N, C-alpha and C positions, 0 to 999 in steps of 0.2 A: 448726954450731950445735947445741948440746944443748937440745932442747925440754923436757927434764925440769927444767932450770934456769930455764926461762922458760914457766911454765904458761899465761900468757895467750896467748902466741903458739902454744903447743901446742894449746890449745883452738880457736883461730881456724883453724888448719890442718885440724883434724879436723872440727869441727861447732860451729856457733854455740850449740847447746843446751848444750854443755859449758862454754862461757863463761858462759852464763846460770846454770847450776848452781853454778859456782864463785862467782859474784857473790852468789847467794842464800845460800850457805854463809857468806858474809861480811857478811850483813845487808842485801843489796839488796832493795828493794821496787819493784815496777813503778810507774811514774808514773801519775797519773790521766790519763785520755784515751788516745788511740791514738798509736801510733808511726807515722810517715809511711812508714817502710820498715825493712828489716832493718838497713840502715846506721844509722838513727836509734837503733834498739834497741842495736846494737853500741856506738855511741858513748856511750850512757847507761850501759851496763854497764862500759865501760872507765873512764868518769868516776868511777863508784862505786869501782871497784877501785883507781884511782890515788889516791883519797882515803885509802885504807888505808896507803899508803906501803910496801906489801910487794912490789911488782913493779917491778923495775928496767927492764923493757922498756917500761913506761909512762912514758916521759920524752921531753921535759922535763915535769915535773909541772905546771909553770905553764900549759901548754897546757890541761890539764883544769880548772884553777882558774878559767879565764876563760869556761867554757861556761855 
């Protein structure tokens, strides 16, 4: 699998901070209040990125629409 073609997965494999930076570049804002864990943050980042419709690795998109 070519991670260059799947930037979300590439960021997750390398460092959660890269996923955060990618999301911020695309307008992500941290939610008010704390995140329960890194998993909670990751899910929120992926939800935001899925809303852009730019990342085929975030499918099915309907999963993120119900969060």
